[in-house]
N, CA, C, O and the ligand as a Tripos MOL2 file, in Angstrom:
@<TRIPOS>MOLECULE
protein
  313   311    79     0     0
PROTEIN
NO_CHARGES

@<TRIPOS>ATOM
      1 N           0.8490   -1.1940    0.0000 N.3       1 MET1
      2 CA          0.0000    0.0000    0.0000 C.3       1 MET1
      3 C           0.8840    1.2440    0.0000 C.2       1 MET1
      4 O           1.7470    1.4010    0.8640 O.2       1 MET1
      5 N           0.6650    2.1230   -0.9700 N.am      2 ARG2
      6 CA          1.4650    3.3410   -1.0660 C.3       2 ARG2
      7 C           0.8170    4.4570   -0.2720 C.2       2 ARG2
      8 O          -0.4080    4.5530   -0.1860 O.2       2 ARG2
      9 N           1.6500    5.2860    0.2970 N.am      3 GLU3
     10 CA          1.1340    6.3770    1.1080 C.3       3 GLU3
     11 C           2.0190    7.5930    0.8960 C.2       3 GLU3
     12 O           3.2270    7.4610    0.6960 O.2       3 GLU3
     13 N           1.4270    8.7610    0.9400 N.am      4 ALA4
     14 CA          2.2030    9.9830    0.8040 C.3       4 ALA4
     15 C           1.9220   10.8770    1.9980 C.2       4 ALA4
     16 O           0.7900   10.9380    2.4790 O.2       4 ALA4
     17 N           2.9340   11.5630    2.4730 N.am      5 CYS5
     18 CA          2.7800   12.4920    3.5820 C.3       5 CYS5
     19 C           2.6610   13.9010    3.0160 C.2       5 CYS5
     20 O           3.0910   14.1770    1.8960 O.2       5 CYS5
     21 N           2.0720   14.7780    3.8100 N.am      6 PHE6
     22 CA          1.9120   16.1520    3.3220 C.3       6 PHE6
     23 C           3.2510   16.8520    3.1070 C.2       6 PHE6
     24 O           3.3200   17.8630    2.4080 O.2       6 PHE6
     25 N           4.3300   16.3070    3.7150 N.am      7 CYS7
     26 CA          5.6430   16.9210    3.5580 C.3       7 CYS7
     27 C           6.2540   16.5780    2.2060 C.2       7 CYS7
     28 O           7.2770   17.1440    1.8190 O.2       7 CYS7
     29 N           5.6180   15.6390    1.4780 N.am      8 GLY8
     30 CA          6.1390   15.2820    0.1740 C.3       8 GLY8
     31 C           6.7420   13.8920    0.1330 C.2       8 GLY8
     32 O           7.0100   13.3640   -0.9460 O.2       8 GLY8
     33 N           6.9620   13.2810    1.3220 N.am      9 TRP9
     34 CA          7.4930   11.9250    1.3630 C.3       9 TRP9
     35 C           6.4560   10.9660    0.8200 C.2       9 TRP9
     36 O           5.2650   11.1160    1.0940 O.2       9 TRP9
     37 N           6.8990    9.9740    0.0470 N.am     10 ALA10
     38 CA          5.9920    8.9480   -0.4430 C.3      10 ALA10
     39 C           6.6890    7.6040   -0.3800 C.2      10 ALA10
     40 O           7.8780    7.4890   -0.6750 O.2      10 ALA10
     41 N           5.9420    6.6040    0.0020 N.am     11 GLY11
     42 CA          6.5120    5.2620    0.0770 C.3      11 GLY11
     43 C           5.4710    4.2960    0.5830 C.2      11 GLY11
     44 O           4.2930    4.6390    0.6840 O.2      11 GLY11
     45 N           5.8990    3.0790    0.9030 N.am     12 ASP12
     46 CA          4.9740    2.1060    1.4480 C.3      12 ASP12
     47 C           4.5490    2.5410    2.8440 C.2      12 ASP12
     48 O           5.3470    3.0870    3.6060 O.2      12 ASP12
     49 N           3.2990    2.2960    3.1660 N.am     13 VAL13
     50 CA          2.7990    2.6260    4.5060 C.3      13 VAL13
     51 C           3.6910    1.9630    5.5520 C.2      13 VAL13
     52 O           4.0120    2.5600    6.5790 O.2      13 VAL13
     53 N           4.0880    0.7090    5.2750 N.am     14 GLU14
     54 CA          4.8570   -0.0700    6.2550 C.3      14 GLU14
     55 C           6.3010    0.4010    6.3770 C.2      14 GLU14
     56 O           7.0320   -0.0720    7.2480 O.2      14 GLU14
     57 N           6.7220    1.3210    5.5200 N.am     15 ASP15
     58 CA          8.0990    1.8000    5.5990 C.3      15 ASP15
     59 C           8.2670    2.8840    6.6490 C.2      15 ASP15
     60 O           9.3800    3.3540    6.8850 O.2      15 ASP15
     61 N           7.1720    3.2840    7.2800 N.am     16 ARG16
     62 CA          7.2870    4.2810    8.3280 C.3      16 ARG16
     63 C           7.5360    3.5990    9.6670 C.2      16 ARG16
     64 O           7.2710    2.4080    9.8300 O.2      16 ARG16
     65 N           8.0410    4.3550   10.6070 N.am     17 GLU17
     66 CA          8.4130    3.7830   11.8950 C.3      17 GLU17
     67 C           7.1990    3.6070   12.7960 C.2      17 GLU17
     68 O           6.4780    4.5730   13.0470 O.2      17 GLU17
     69 N           6.9550    2.3810   13.2930 N.am     18 PRO18
     70 CA          5.8530    2.2010   14.2290 C.3      18 PRO18
     71 C           6.1880    2.8350   15.5740 C.2      18 PRO18
     72 O           7.2450    2.5700   16.1470 O.2      18 PRO18
     73 N           5.2930    3.6620   16.0680 N.am     19 VAL19
     74 CA          5.5390    4.3990   17.3060 C.3      19 VAL19
     75 C           4.3330    4.2430   18.2250 C.2      19 VAL19
     76 O           3.1920    4.3730   17.7810 O.2      19 VAL19
     77 N           4.5800    3.9660   19.5030 N.am     20 TYR20
     78 CA          3.4800    3.8870   20.4500 C.3      20 TYR20
     79 C           3.0360    5.3010   20.8050 C.2      20 TYR20
     80 O           3.8370    6.1200   21.2560 O.2      20 TYR20
     81 N           1.7560    5.5770   20.5960 N.am     21 ALA21
     82 CA          1.2590    6.9430   20.7850 C.3      21 ALA21
     83 C           0.5640    7.1030   22.1280 C.2      21 ALA21
     84 O           0.0320    8.1740   22.4180 O.2      21 ALA21
     85 N           0.5580    6.0480   22.9640 N.am     22 GLY22
     86 CA         -0.1150    6.1210   24.2510 C.3      22 GLY22
     87 C          -1.5700    5.7100   24.1290 C.2      22 GLY22
     88 O          -2.1330    5.7050   23.0340 O.2      22 GLY22
     89 N          -2.1860    5.3610   25.2710 N.am     23 ASP23
     90 CA         -3.6060    5.0270   25.2730 C.3      23 ASP23
     91 C          -3.9320    3.8000   24.4320 C.2      23 ASP23
     92 O          -5.0470    3.6790   23.9250 O.2      23 ASP23
     93 N          -2.9710    2.8880   24.2770 N.am     24 GLY24
     94 CA         -3.2050    1.6900   23.4750 C.3      24 GLY24
     95 C          -3.1890    1.9530   21.9850 C.2      24 GLY24
     96 O          -3.5470    1.0830   21.1900 O.2      24 GLY24
     97 N          -2.7770    3.1420   21.6070 N.am     25 GLU25
     98 CA         -2.7810    3.5140   20.2000 C.3      25 GLU25
     99 C          -1.3840    3.4660   19.6180 C.2      25 GLU25
    100 O          -0.4130    3.8630   20.2620 O.2      25 GLU25
    101 N          -1.2960    2.9770   18.3980 N.am     26 TRP26
    102 CA         -0.0320    2.9840   17.6810 C.3      26 TRP26
    103 C          -0.1760    3.8220   16.4330 C.2      26 TRP26
    104 O          -1.2520    3.9070   15.8410 O.2      26 TRP26
    105 N           0.9140    4.4340   16.0450 N.am     27 GLY27
    106 CA          0.9010    5.2050   14.8180 C.3      27 GLY27
    107 C           2.1590    4.9200   14.0300 C.2      27 GLY27
    108 O           3.0660    4.2350   14.5020 O.2      27 GLY27
    109 N           2.2020    5.4510   12.8290 N.am     28 LEU28
    110 CA          3.3860    5.3050   11.9900 C.3      28 LEU28
    111 C           3.9780    6.6870   11.7510 C.2      28 LEU28
    112 O           3.2780    7.6150   11.3470 O.2      28 LEU28
    113 N           5.2770    6.8080   12.0060 N.am     29 ARG29
    114 CA          5.9280    8.0990   11.8910 C.3      29 ARG29
    115 C           6.5950    8.2500   10.5370 C.2      29 ARG29
    116 O           7.2890    7.3520   10.0630 O.2      29 ARG29
    117 N           6.3730    9.3920    9.9310 N.am     30 CYS30
    118 CA          7.0000    9.7040    8.6490 C.3      30 CYS30
    119 C           8.5100    9.8490    8.8550 C.2      30 CYS30
    120 O           8.9450   10.6040    9.7250 O.2      30 CYS30
    121 N           9.3170    9.1230    8.0530 N.am     31 PRO31
    122 CA         10.7740    9.1970    8.2270 C.3      31 PRO31
    123 C          11.3380   10.5450    7.8190 C.2      31 PRO31
    124 O          12.4840   10.8620    8.1370 O.2      31 PRO31
    125 N          10.5510   11.3350    7.1240 N.am     32 ASN32
    126 CA         11.0450   12.6120    6.6170 C.3      32 ASN32
    127 C          10.7620   13.7710    7.5770 C.2      32 ASN32
    128 O          11.6690   14.5260    7.9270 O.2      32 ASN32
    129 N           9.4870   13.9110    8.0050 N.am     33 CYS33
    130 CA          9.1390   15.0810    8.8080 C.3      33 CYS33
    131 C           8.7290   14.7160   10.2350 C.2      33 CYS33
    132 O           8.5540   15.5990   11.0740 O.2      33 CYS33
    133 N           8.5730   13.3940   10.5170 N.am     34 GLY34
    134 CA          8.2300   12.9870   11.8680 C.3      34 GLY34
    135 C           6.7450   13.0460   12.1760 C.2      34 GLY34
    136 O           6.3350   12.8200   13.3140 O.2      34 GLY34
    137 N           5.9360   13.3500   11.1650 N.am     35 HIS35
    138 CA          4.4900   13.3910   11.3660 C.3      35 HIS35
    139 C           3.9900   12.0100   11.7760 C.2      35 HIS35
    140 O           4.3340   11.0090   11.1470 O.2      35 HIS35
    141 N           3.1760   11.9560   12.8360 N.am     36 LEU36
    142 CA          2.6590   10.6900   13.3270 C.3      36 LEU36
    143 C           1.2500   10.4620   12.7850 C.2      36 LEU36
    144 O           0.3340   11.2460   13.0360 O.2      36 LEU36
    145 N           1.1000    9.3790   12.0420 N.am     37 ASP37
    146 CA         -0.2020    9.0310   11.4650 C.3      37 ASP37
    147 C          -0.8070    7.9210   12.3090 C.2      37 ASP37
    148 O          -0.2780    6.8110   12.3560 O.2      37 ASP37
    149 N          -1.9200    8.2210   12.9790 N.am     38 LEU38
    150 CA         -2.5580    7.2310   13.8550 C.3      38 LEU38
    151 C          -3.4540    6.2630   13.0840 C.2      38 LEU38
    152 O          -4.1210    5.4210   13.6860 O.2      38 LEU38
    153 N          -3.4710    6.3780   11.7820 N.am     39 LEU39
    154 CA         -4.1730    5.4280   10.9140 C.3      39 LEU39
    155 C          -5.6730    5.3510   11.2070 C.2      39 LEU39
    156 O          -6.2990    4.3110   10.9990 O.2      39 LEU39
    157 N          -6.2320    6.4320   11.6810 N.am     40 HIS40
    158 CA         -7.6660    6.4260   11.9670 C.3      40 HIS40
    159 C          -8.4910    6.3000   10.6910 C.2      40 HIS40
    160 O          -9.6860    6.0090   10.7350 O.2      40 HIS40
    161 N          -7.8350    6.5230    9.5600 N.am     41 TRP41
    162 CA         -8.5280    6.4250    8.2820 C.3      41 TRP41
    163 C          -8.6440    4.9760    7.8190 C.2      41 TRP41
    164 O          -9.2980    4.6920    6.8160 O.2      41 TRP41
    165 N          -8.0030    4.0540    8.5570 N.am     42 LEU42
    166 CA         -8.0680    2.6410    8.1780 C.3      42 LEU42
    167 C          -9.0650    1.9040    9.0670 C.2      42 LEU42
    168 O          -9.1850    2.2150   10.2520 O.2      42 LEU42
    169 N          -9.7860    0.9240    8.5010 N.am     43 PRO43
    170 CA        -10.6380    0.0860    9.3430 C.3      43 PRO43
    171 C          -9.7700   -0.6790   10.3480 C.2      43 PRO43
    172 O          -8.6040   -0.9520   10.0660 O.2      43 PRO43
    173 N         -10.3240   -1.0280   11.5160 N.am     44 GLU44
    174 CA         -9.5550   -1.6330   12.6060 C.3      44 GLU44
    175 C          -8.6840   -2.8060   12.1500 C.2      44 GLU44
    176 O          -7.5050   -2.8760   12.4960 O.2      44 GLU44
    177 N          -9.2590   -3.7190   11.3800 N.am     45 GLY45
    178 CA         -8.5060   -4.9020   10.9520 C.3      45 GLY45
    179 C          -7.3250   -4.5330   10.0720 C.2      45 GLY45
    180 O          -6.2210   -5.0440   10.2600 O.2      45 GLY45
    181 N          -7.5520   -3.6500    9.1170 N.am     46 ALA46
    182 CA         -6.4910   -3.2430    8.2030 C.3      46 ALA46
    183 C          -5.4060   -2.4930    8.9540 C.2      46 ALA46
    184 O          -4.2220   -2.6050    8.6370 O.2      46 ALA46
    185 N          -5.8240   -1.7260    9.9560 N.am     47 LYS47
    186 CA         -4.8840   -0.9580   10.7600 C.3      47 LYS47
    187 C          -3.9270   -1.8860   11.5050 C.2      47 LYS47
    188 O          -2.7150   -1.6700   11.5220 O.2      47 LYS47
    189 N          -4.5060   -2.9350   12.1260 N.am     48 ARG48
    190 CA         -3.6840   -3.8830   12.8660 C.3      48 ARG48
    191 C          -2.6850   -4.5600   11.9300 C.2      48 ARG48
    192 O          -1.5040   -4.6860   12.2540 O.2      48 ARG48
    193 N          -3.1720   -4.9960   10.7600 N.am     49 GLY49
    194 CA         -2.2980   -5.6670    9.8030 C.3      49 GLY49
    195 C          -1.1860   -4.7490    9.3280 C.2      49 GLY49
    196 O          -0.0410   -5.1750    9.1770 O.2      49 GLY49
    197 N          -1.5230   -3.4990    9.0960 N.am     50 THR50
    198 CA         -0.5360   -2.5250    8.6290 C.3      50 THR50
    199 C           0.5320   -2.2940    9.6920 C.2      50 THR50
    200 O           1.7230   -2.2210    9.3870 O.2      50 THR50
    201 N           0.0910   -2.1800   10.9470 N.am     51 LEU51
    202 CA          1.0440   -1.9390   12.0310 C.3      51 LEU51
    203 C           1.9510   -3.1460   12.2280 C.2      51 LEU51
    204 O           3.1450   -2.9910   12.4830 O.2      51 LEU51
    205 N           1.3860   -4.3550   12.1110 N.am     52 GLU52
    206 CA          2.2090   -5.5600   12.2420 C.3      52 GLU52
    207 C           3.2300   -5.6240   11.1220 C.2      52 GLU52
    208 O           4.3880   -5.9790   11.3420 O.2      52 GLU52
    209 N           2.7920   -5.2780    9.9120 N.am     53 GLY53
    210 CA          3.7040   -5.2770    8.7790 C.3      53 GLY53
    211 C           4.8330   -4.2760    8.9750 C.2      53 GLY53
    212 O           5.9930   -4.5510    8.6660 O.2      53 GLY53
    213 N           4.4660   -3.1010    9.5010 N.am     54 ALA54
    214 CA          5.4650   -2.0550    9.7270 C.3      54 ALA54
    215 C           6.4600   -2.4960   10.7960 C.2      54 ALA54
    216 O           7.6610   -2.2540   10.6770 O.2      54 ALA54
    217 N           5.9440   -3.1510   11.8470 N.am     55 GLN55
    218 CA          6.8120   -3.6380   12.9240 C.3      55 GLN55
    219 C           7.8010   -4.6690   12.3840 C.2      55 GLN55
    220 O           8.9900   -4.6320   12.7020 O.2      55 GLN55
    221 N           7.2920   -5.5910   11.5630 N.am     56 ARG56
    222 CA          8.1540   -6.6170   10.9760 C.3      56 ARG56
    223 C           9.2310   -5.9690   10.1280 C.2      56 ARG56
    224 O          10.4090   -6.3120   10.2270 O.2      56 ARG56
    225 N           8.8110   -5.0240    9.2900 N.am     57 ARG57
    226 CA          9.7490   -4.3700    8.3910 C.3      57 ARG57
    227 C          10.7740   -3.5570    9.1700 C.2      57 ARG57
    228 O          11.9540   -3.5030    8.8230 O.2      57 ARG57
    229 N          10.2810   -2.9220   10.2440 N.am     58 TRP58
    230 CA         11.1680   -2.0850   11.0420 C.3      58 TRP58
    231 C          12.2450   -2.9420   11.6930 C.2      58 TRP58
    232 O          13.4160   -2.5640   11.7280 O.2      58 TRP58
    233 N          11.8320   -4.1190   12.2160 N.am     59 ASN59
    234 CA         12.7910   -5.0120   12.8670 C.3      59 ASN59
    235 C          13.7740   -5.5990   11.8700 C.2      59 ASN59
    236 O          14.9040   -5.9280   12.2310 O.2      59 ASN59
    237 N          13.3560   -5.7320   10.6260 N.am     60 ALA60
    238 CA         14.1970   -6.3790    9.6200 C.3      60 ALA60
    239 C          14.9870   -5.3600    8.8130 C.2      60 ALA60
    240 O          15.7040   -5.7310    7.8840 O.2      60 ALA60
    241 N          14.8650   -4.0760    9.1560 N.am     61 ARG61
    242 CA         15.5210   -3.0450    8.3650 C.3      61 ARG61
    243 C          17.0400   -3.1960    8.4700 C.2      61 ARG61
    244 O          17.5480   -3.7280    9.4570 O.2      61 ARG61
    245 N          17.7530   -2.7320    7.4610 N.am     62 PRO62
    246 CA         19.2170   -2.8200    7.5140 C.3      62 PRO62
    247 C          19.7360   -2.0980    8.7510 C.2      62 PRO62
    248 O          19.3180   -0.9770    9.0380 O.2      62 PRO62
    249 N          20.6260   -2.7220    9.4660 N.am     63 GLN63
    250 CA         21.1580   -2.1160   10.6790 C.3      63 GLN63
    251 C          22.2330   -1.1000   10.3090 C.2      63 GLN63
    252 O          22.9280   -1.2670    9.3070 O.2      63 GLN63
    253 N          22.3700   -0.0580   11.1050 N.am     64 PRO64
    254 CA         23.4460    0.9040   10.8550 C.3      64 PRO64
    255 C          24.8070    0.2370   11.0360 C.2      64 PRO64
    256 O          24.8990   -0.8440   11.6190 O.2      64 PRO64
    257 N          25.8320    0.8620   10.5510 N.am     65 ALA65
    258 CA         27.1820    0.3080   10.6520 C.3      65 ALA65
    259 C          27.4920   -0.0170   12.1100 C.2      65 ALA65
    260 O          27.0560    0.6990   13.0110 O.2      65 ALA65
    261 N          28.2450   -1.0970   12.3480 N.am     66 PRO66
    262 CA         28.5550   -1.4780   13.7320 C.3      66 PRO66
    263 C          29.2600   -0.3480   14.4680 C.2      66 PRO66
    264 O          30.0040    0.4310   13.8730 O.2      66 PRO66
    265 N          29.0190   -0.2730   15.7500 N.am     67 ALA67
    266 CA         29.6470    0.7640   16.5590 C.3      67 ALA67
    267 C          31.1580    0.5480   16.5660 C.2      67 ALA67
    268 O          31.6280   -0.5860   16.4730 O.2      67 ALA67
    269 N          31.9180    1.6450   16.6770 N.am     68 PRO68
    270 CA         33.3760    1.5040   16.7680 C.3      68 PRO68
    271 C          33.7400    0.5920   17.9420 C.2      68 PRO68
    272 O          33.0100    0.5230   18.9310 O.2      68 PRO68
    273 N          34.8590   -0.0980   17.8280 N.am     69 VAL69
    274 CA         35.2300   -1.1190   18.8080 C.3      69 VAL69
    275 C          35.2750   -0.5400   20.2230 C.2      69 VAL69
    276 O          34.8450   -1.1890   21.1760 O.2      69 VAL69
    277 N          35.7930    0.6790   20.3560 N.am     70 TRP70
    278 CA         35.9360    1.2190   21.7070 C.3      70 TRP70
    279 C          34.5920    1.3590   22.4090 C.2      70 TRP70
    280 O          34.5010    1.2450   23.6320 O.2      70 TRP70
    281 N          33.5430    1.6090   21.6140 N.am     71 ARG71
    282 CA         32.2180    1.7360   22.2290 C.3      71 ARG71
    283 C          31.7000    0.3840   22.6820 C.2      71 ARG71
    284 O          31.0620    0.2660   23.7280 O.2      71 ARG71
    285 N          31.9880   -0.6520   21.8680 N.am     72 VAL72
    286 CA         31.5620   -2.0030   22.2300 C.3      72 VAL72
    287 C          32.2420   -2.4170   23.5260 C.2      72 VAL72
    288 O          31.6060   -2.9580   24.4300 O.2      72 VAL72
    289 N          33.5560   -2.1540   23.6050 N.am     73 VAL73
    290 CA         34.3320   -2.5010   24.8070 C.3      73 VAL73
    291 C          33.7630   -1.7630   26.0230 C.2      73 VAL73
    292 O          33.5850   -2.3480   27.0910 O.2      73 VAL73
    293 N          33.4870   -0.4880   25.8420 N.am     74 ALA74
    294 CA         32.9920    0.3190   26.9550 C.3      74 ALA74
    295 C          31.6560   -0.2280   27.4680 C.2      74 ALA74
    296 O          31.4220   -0.2670   28.6760 O.2      74 ALA74
    297 N          30.7790   -0.6520   26.5470 N.am     75 SER75
    298 CA         29.4680   -1.1250   27.0020 C.3      75 SER75
    299 C          29.5860   -2.4910   27.6640 C.2      75 SER75
    300 O          28.7500   -2.8400   28.4970 O.2      75 SER75
    301 N          30.6190   -3.2830   27.3100 N.am     76 ARG76
    302 CA         30.7950   -4.5950   27.9500 C.3      76 ARG76
    303 C          31.2710   -4.4430   29.3890 C.2      76 ARG76
    304 O          31.0360   -5.3170   30.2240 O.2      76 ARG76
    305 N          31.9380   -3.3350   29.6750 N.am     77 GLN77
    306 CA         32.4800   -3.1650   31.0230 C.3      77 GLN77
    307 C          31.4020   -2.7620   32.0280 C.2      77 GLN77
    308 O          31.5850   -2.8510   33.2420 O.2      77 GLN77
    309 N          30.2510   -2.3080   31.4680 N.am     78 ARG78
    310 CA         29.2160   -1.8390   32.3840 C.3      78 ARG78
    311 C          28.5670   -2.9840   33.1360 C.2      78 ARG78
    312 O          27.6720   -2.7590   33.9510 O.2      78 ARG78
    313 ZN          6.1390   13.6600    6.3270 Zn       79 ZN79
@<TRIPOS>BOND
     1     1     2 1
     2     2     3 1
     3     3     4 2
     4     3     5 am
     5     5     6 1
     6     6     7 1
     7     7     8 2
     8     7     9 am
     9     9    10 1
    10    10    11 1
    11    11    12 2
    12    11    13 am
    13    13    14 1
    14    14    15 1
    15    15    16 2
    16    15    17 am
    17    17    18 1
    18    18    19 1
    19    19    20 2
    20    19    21 am
    21    21    22 1
    22    22    23 1
    23    23    24 2
    24    23    25 am
    25    25    26 1
    26    26    27 1
    27    27    28 2
    28    27    29 am
    29    29    30 1
    30    30    31 1
    31    31    32 2
    32    31    33 am
    33    33    34 1
    34    34    35 1
    35    35    36 2
    36    35    37 am
    37    37    38 1
    38    38    39 1
    39    39    40 2
    40    39    41 am
    41    41    42 1
    42    42    43 1
    43    43    44 2
    44    43    45 am
    45    45    46 1
    46    46    47 1
    47    47    48 2
    48    47    49 am
    49    49    50 1
    50    50    51 1
    51    51    52 2
    52    51    53 am
    53    53    54 1
    54    54    55 1
    55    55    56 2
    56    55    57 am
    57    57    58 1
    58    58    59 1
    59    59    60 2
    60    59    61 am
    61    61    62 1
    62    62    63 1
    63    63    64 2
    64    63    65 am
    65    65    66 1
    66    66    67 1
    67    67    68 2
    68    67    69 am
    69    69    70 1
    70    70    71 1
    71    71    72 2
    72    71    73 am
    73    73    74 1
    74    74    75 1
    75    75    76 2
    76    75    77 am
    77    77    78 1
    78    78    79 1
    79    79    80 2
    80    79    81 am
    81    81    82 1
    82    82    83 1
    83    83    84 2
    84    83    85 am
    85    85    86 1
    86    86    87 1
    87    87    88 2
    88    87    89 am
    89    89    90 1
    90    90    91 1
    91    91    92 2
    92    91    93 am
    93    93    94 1
    94    94    95 1
    95    95    96 2
    96    95    97 am
    97    97    98 1
    98    98    99 1
    99    99   100 2
   100    99   101 am
   101   101   102 1
   102   102   103 1
   103   103   104 2
   104   103   105 am
   105   105   106 1
   106   106   107 1
   107   107   108 2
   108   107   109 am
   109   109   110 1
   110   110   111 1
   111   111   112 2
   112   111   113 am
   113   113   114 1
   114   114   115 1
   115   115   116 2
   116   115   117 am
   117   117   118 1
   118   118   119 1
   119   119   120 2
   120   119   121 am
   121   121   122 1
   122   122   123 1
   123   123   124 2
   124   123   125 am
   125   125   126 1
   126   126   127 1
   127   127   128 2
   128   127   129 am
   129   129   130 1
   130   130   131 1
   131   131   132 2
   132   131   133 am
   133   133   134 1
   134   134   135 1
   135   135   136 2
   136   135   137 am
   137   137   138 1
   138   138   139 1
   139   139   140 2
   140   139   141 am
   141   141   142 1
   142   142   143 1
   143   143   144 2
   144   143   145 am
   145   145   146 1
   146   146   147 1
   147   147   148 2
   148   147   149 am
   149   149   150 1
   150   150   151 1
   151   151   152 2
   152   151   153 am
   153   153   154 1
   154   154   155 1
   155   155   156 2
   156   155   157 am
   157   157   158 1
   158   158   159 1
   159   159   160 2
   160   159   161 am
   161   161   162 1
   162   162   163 1
   163   163   164 2
   164   163   165 am
   165   165   166 1
   166   166   167 1
   167   167   168 2
   168   167   169 am
   169   169   170 1
   170   170   171 1
   171   171   172 2
   172   171   173 am
   173   173   174 1
   174   174   175 1
   175   175   176 2
   176   175   177 am
   177   177   178 1
   178   178   179 1
   179   179   180 2
   180   179   181 am
   181   181   182 1
   182   182   183 1
   183   183   184 2
   184   183   185 am
   185   185   186 1
   186   186   187 1
   187   187   188 2
   188   187   189 am
   189   189   190 1
   190   190   191 1
   191   191   192 2
   192   191   193 am
   193   193   194 1
   194   194   195 1
   195   195   196 2
   196   195   197 am
   197   197   198 1
   198   198   199 1
   199   199   200 2
   200   199   201 am
   201   201   202 1
   202   202   203 1
   203   203   204 2
   204   203   205 am
   205   205   206 1
   206   206   207 1
   207   207   208 2
   208   207   209 am
   209   209   210 1
   210   210   211 1
   211   211   212 2
   212   211   213 am
   213   213   214 1
   214   214   215 1
   215   215   216 2
   216   215   217 am
   217   217   218 1
   218   218   219 1
   219   219   220 2
   220   219   221 am
   221   221   222 1
   222   222   223 1
   223   223   224 2
   224   223   225 am
   225   225   226 1
   226   226   227 1
   227   227   228 2
   228   227   229 am
   229   229   230 1
   230   230   231 1
   231   231   232 2
   232   231   233 am
   233   233   234 1
   234   234   235 1
   235   235   236 2
   236   235   237 am
   237   237   238 1
   238   238   239 1
   239   239   240 2
   240   239   241 am
   241   241   242 1
   242   242   243 1
   243   243   244 2
   244   243   245 am
   245   245   246 1
   246   246   247 1
   247   247   248 2
   248   247   249 am
   249   249   250 1
   250   250   251 1
   251   251   252 2
   252   251   253 am
   253   253   254 1
   254   254   255 1
   255   255   256 2
   256   255   257 am
   257   257   258 1
   258   258   259 1
   259   259   260 2
   260   259   261 am
   261   261   262 1
   262   262   263 1
   263   263   264 2
   264   263   265 am
   265   265   266 1
   266   266   267 1
   267   267   268 2
   268   267   269 am
   269   269   270 1
   270   270   271 1
   271   271   272 2
   272   271   273 am
   273   273   274 1
   274   274   275 1
   275   275   276 2
   276   275   277 am
   277   277   278 1
   278   278   279 1
   279   279   280 2
   280   279   281 am
   281   281   282 1
   282   282   283 1
   283   283   284 2
   284   283   285 am
   285   285   286 1
   286   286   287 1
   287   287   288 2
   288   287   289 am
   289   289   290 1
   290   290   291 1
   291   291   292 2
   292   291   293 am
   293   293   294 1
   294   294   295 1
   295   295   296 2
   296   295   297 am
   297   297   298 1
   298   298   299 1
   299   299   300 2
   300   299   301 am
   301   301   302 1
   302   302   303 1
   303   303   304 2
   304   303   305 am
   305   305   306 1
   306   306   307 1
   307   307   308 2
   308   307   309 am
   309   309   310 1
   310   310   311 1
   311   311   312 2
@<TRIPOS>SUBSTRUCTURE
     1 MET1         2 RESIDUE 1 A MET
     2 ARG2         6 RESIDUE 1 A ARG
     3 GLU3        10 RESIDUE 1 A GLU
     4 ALA4        14 RESIDUE 1 A ALA
     5 CYS5        18 RESIDUE 1 A CYS
     6 PHE6        22 RESIDUE 1 A PHE
     7 CYS7        26 RESIDUE 1 A CYS
     8 GLY8        30 RESIDUE 1 A GLY
     9 TRP9        34 RESIDUE 1 A TRP
    10 ALA10       38 RESIDUE 1 A ALA
    11 GLY11       42 RESIDUE 1 A GLY
    12 ASP12       46 RESIDUE 1 A ASP
    13 VAL13       50 RESIDUE 1 A VAL
    14 GLU14       54 RESIDUE 1 A GLU
    15 ASP15       58 RESIDUE 1 A ASP
    16 ARG16       62 RESIDUE 1 A ARG
    17 GLU17       66 RESIDUE 1 A GLU
    18 PRO18       70 RESIDUE 1 A PRO
    19 VAL19       74 RESIDUE 1 A VAL
    20 TYR20       78 RESIDUE 1 A TYR
    21 ALA21       82 RESIDUE 1 A ALA
    22 GLY22       86 RESIDUE 1 A GLY
    23 ASP23       90 RESIDUE 1 A ASP
    24 GLY24       94 RESIDUE 1 A GLY
    25 GLU25       98 RESIDUE 1 A GLU
    26 TRP26      102 RESIDUE 1 A TRP
    27 GLY27      106 RESIDUE 1 A GLY
    28 LEU28      110 RESIDUE 1 A LEU
    29 ARG29      114 RESIDUE 1 A ARG
    30 CYS30      118 RESIDUE 1 A CYS
    31 PRO31      122 RESIDUE 1 A PRO
    32 ASN32      126 RESIDUE 1 A ASN
    33 CYS33      130 RESIDUE 1 A CYS
    34 GLY34      134 RESIDUE 1 A GLY
    35 HIS35      138 RESIDUE 1 A HIS
    36 LEU36      142 RESIDUE 1 A LEU
    37 ASP37      146 RESIDUE 1 A ASP
    38 LEU38      150 RESIDUE 1 A LEU
    39 LEU39      154 RESIDUE 1 A LEU
    40 HIS40      158 RESIDUE 1 A HIS
    41 TRP41      162 RESIDUE 1 A TRP
    42 LEU42      166 RESIDUE 1 A LEU
    43 PRO43      170 RESIDUE 1 A PRO
    44 GLU44      174 RESIDUE 1 A GLU
    45 GLY45      178 RESIDUE 1 A GLY
    46 ALA46      182 RESIDUE 1 A ALA
    47 LYS47      186 RESIDUE 1 A LYS
    48 ARG48      190 RESIDUE 1 A ARG
    49 GLY49      194 RESIDUE 1 A GLY
    50 THR50      198 RESIDUE 1 A THR
    51 LEU51      202 RESIDUE 1 A LEU
    52 GLU52      206 RESIDUE 1 A GLU
    53 GLY53      210 RESIDUE 1 A GLY
    54 ALA54      214 RESIDUE 1 A ALA
    55 GLN55      218 RESIDUE 1 A GLN
    56 ARG56      222 RESIDUE 1 A ARG
    57 ARG57      226 RESIDUE 1 A ARG
    58 TRP58      230 RESIDUE 1 A TRP
    59 ASN59      234 RESIDUE 1 A ASN
    60 ALA60      238 RESIDUE 1 A ALA
    61 ARG61      242 RESIDUE 1 A ARG
    62 PRO62      246 RESIDUE 1 A PRO
    63 GLN63      250 RESIDUE 1 A GLN
    64 PRO64      254 RESIDUE 1 A PRO
    65 ALA65      258 RESIDUE 1 A ALA
    66 PRO66      262 RESIDUE 1 A PRO
    67 ALA67      266 RESIDUE 1 A ALA
    68 PRO68      270 RESIDUE 1 A PRO
    69 VAL69      274 RESIDUE 1 A VAL
    70 TRP70      278 RESIDUE 1 A TRP
    71 ARG71      282 RESIDUE 1 A ARG
    72 VAL72      286 RESIDUE 1 A VAL
    73 VAL73      290 RESIDUE 1 A VAL
    74 ALA74      294 RESIDUE 1 A ALA
    75 SER75      298 RESIDUE 1 A SER
    76 ARG76      302 RESIDUE 1 A ARG
    77 GLN77      306 RESIDUE 1 A GLN
    78 ARG78      310 RESIDUE 1 A ARG
    79 ZN79       313 GROUP 0 **** ****
């Protein structure tokens, strides 16, 4: 499902970051402007599926470059 944000960003709905909005509500954050879409425009079932898809995609996203060795060492000492 394609989605566009008012800031001009466009991409898959699931490519946005799933964010807990409080009150049992989840939303998807635009990677460009940070706008939080609570998906109220989607029926409940579709909303849940979309959020699950986004969560899966978010967890499977390419990881940033590994931290420099000194940082890894420092965190192991804690
Ligand atoms: Zn945006």
